N, C-alpha and C positions, 0 to 999 in steps of 0.2 A: 503494500499499499504506500510505499515511499513515493513522494512526488518530487519532481525536479524543482530546485530552488528558482525563485523568480528574481532575476537580477534587475537592477535599476537601469533604465535606458536613457533617462534624462529628457524624455520627450514631453510634450505638452499634453494635458489631460484630453482624452478623446471620448468617443462614445462608450467604449467599454468602461472607462473610469467613471463616467457620470452614471452609468447604469448600476455599477457596483455601489458607488457612494450614496446614490439616492434611494437604493433599495426598491426601485420600481418593479423589478421582476418578482418581488414577493407579493404584489398586490392582487394579481389575478392567478388563481391556482392553475387554470388551464394553460397559462402562458409561462409558468415557472420554468418548466423543463427547457423549452425552446430558448428562453431568455438566458438561463444560467449556462446552457451549453454554449451560447454565443459569447458570453462573458469569459468563460474559461478559455475557449479557443482564442479569442481576441487578445486577452491579456497575456497568455503564454506566447502567442505568436509574435507579440511586440515586446516581450520581456518587460512587462510593466513592473515598476518598482513599488513595493508596498512595505511599510514598516510593520513588522510582525509583533503583535502584543501577546503577552501571556494571558491565561485565563485568570481573571482577578479574584473571583469569588463564586459562590454557589449560583447566584442569579445570572452571572455572566456565562457560567457553564451550562445552565439550563437553557439560556437563550441559544447557544451554539447547538446543543443537542436538539432543541425544538425546531430550529431551522433545518438541520440535517434530516430530521424525521419528516418534516413537511415535504421536503424534496423527494424523499423515498415514497411517501404516500401519494404525491402527485403523479409520480411515474408508475404507480400501481405495484410497487414492490414493498416487501417487508423484510426486515433483517433483525436478528437478535444477537447481542454481544454480551460478554461478561467482562467487567472492568475491575482493575485493581488500582493501586497507587493513589496519587493526590486527588484524582477525580472521584474515586470511591470514598475517600475521606470527606470530600465536600458534599457529595450526594447523601452520605450517611449521617450528615450533621456532626462530623467529628473534627471540626475546625474550619477556618476561613483563610487558609494560606493560599498564596498564588501558586498556580501550577502551570507548567509549560504545555502539557498535553493530556490526552485521555489514553490510558494504557489498556488496550484490549488484550486480555489474556486468552480469550477463546471466543469462537462463534458458537451459538447455541442453536441446535437444530433438533426439534422433537425431543427436547429434554436431554440431549446428549451434547457434551462439549467437543467441538471439533476445531481443527487448525485452519480450516479454509471454508469458503462459502462460494456458491455459484455467482453471487452478486458482488463479489469483492471488488471487481474493476469499477462497477457502477458506484459502489460506496466510495471508492477513492476519488472519483470525479466530483461527487457531491460534497465530500470532505473538503476538496479544493475550492469548490464554489462557496461553501460556507466560510472558508478561510478568507476568501477575497471580500466577501461582504462584511465580515467582522474584523478584518485585518489581523487574523491569527496566522500562525505558521502553517504552511501548506499541509503538513502532516500533523496537525493538532490532535487528530485522532489516528492512532496507529497501533499496529500489532507487534510492537517491539518485544514485549515479554512472552509472546506466544510459544516460545521454545520451552517454557515451563511445562507445557503439556506433554513433552516427550517422555518425561518420567512420571508426570501426573501431578495434579493439584491435590491439596489435602483432601482426604476422603470425606465425602459429604459436602464438598464446596458448593455445588449448585443449589442443594437443598437449603443451605443457610443464606443464600443471597436474597436481598430485597429486590423487588422488580419495579421499574418505572417505565412508563410508556410515553414516547415522544413521537406521535404520528406513526409513521411506518417503522420506527426504530424502537425496539425493546431493549432495555438496558438492565442487565442483572448486576447488581452492585455487591461486591465482596463484603462479607460479614467481618466484624471486628476480629474474630478468631482467625480468619484466613488472612487478614491484613497483617496480623502479627507475624504469621509465617513469611509472607512475601516481603515485608519490611525488614525482618531479620536477615533474610537472604540478601537483600539489596544493601543493607547496612554493613554486613560482613564483607561485601564486595567493595564498598566505597568508603568505609571507615567511620570512626566514631564522631567525626565532626560533620558528617554529611546530613542532608535534609532527611534522609531515610532513618537515621538514628533519632533525630528530633521527632519524627513522626512515630517511630516505635515507642519512644518514651511517653509521648502524649497518649498512646493507647493504653498505657499503664498495665502492662502484662504481668501476670503472676508468674512465679517460678515454674509452676506446673505448665502453664501455657508456653513458656519459653523452652521448656524441655521438649514439649511436643514439636514446637517450631524448629528447634535445633535438629531433632531427628529427621524431620522432613527436609531441611536444608542439606543435610549431609547425604541424603539420598539423591538430591539434585546434582551434587558434585562430590564424588567419592574421594577426591584427592586429599592427602594428609594436610597440606598447607591450608586448604580451604576450611577444613574442620577446625584448625587452630584459629582461623579468622572468625569463624562462627562462635567459638567459645569466648573469644575476646569481645565480640559484639554482645553476647549474652551478659557478660560481666558489666559492660557499659550500660546496657539496658536496665540492669538491676540497681545501678547506682542511684541514690536518692538525692545526692547533692546537685546533680545536673550541672556540674562544672563545665 
């Protein structure tokens, strides 16, 4: 789902720019698809430069997901995804920090977690269209962590998710228990000063929850050095001084 970067061309604003900035393509559901396809093609063909913003808070995230879902619905398509990371924290009411993107850890098809979807190319285009409208990064929704499916998510992951509907987009939001697992994995990889450790501490995990998360992390990566990094991350997560 990675999309090519949009480089600055230094040209004067044109039809595509005004269409994106005004949001006119959102007004008529019957014309959404034709208009957004024009905007995407026009902007990429001319390398339109746009400043990419982070997702500020829950309201901003819901706006982006709502727009994406409306495009899917207008085209007659439906798609379900499971999300982890900062976006899951926002949707779950577990903080209001800025996040760069929405981490899709799986697609959901008939109650089964999968690594792909027949509509993935369509989704990528509408993710790009939403990015142009809201001035987000072109890959503001991406499947970066989907490799976690190779070994498997924590048992019962999907059953614990909360579910939100945004037009044609169904979002399964990871539960706190599962976020402890994935945040420990990320914190072990990126260190005690990372945002992932801050998020993990904010989830206030118990020693028992961290033990379960540690076991899962070590199944994801069986190397000795990584196990040591996980142990160190667990020690940091249990510190109460939060230095």
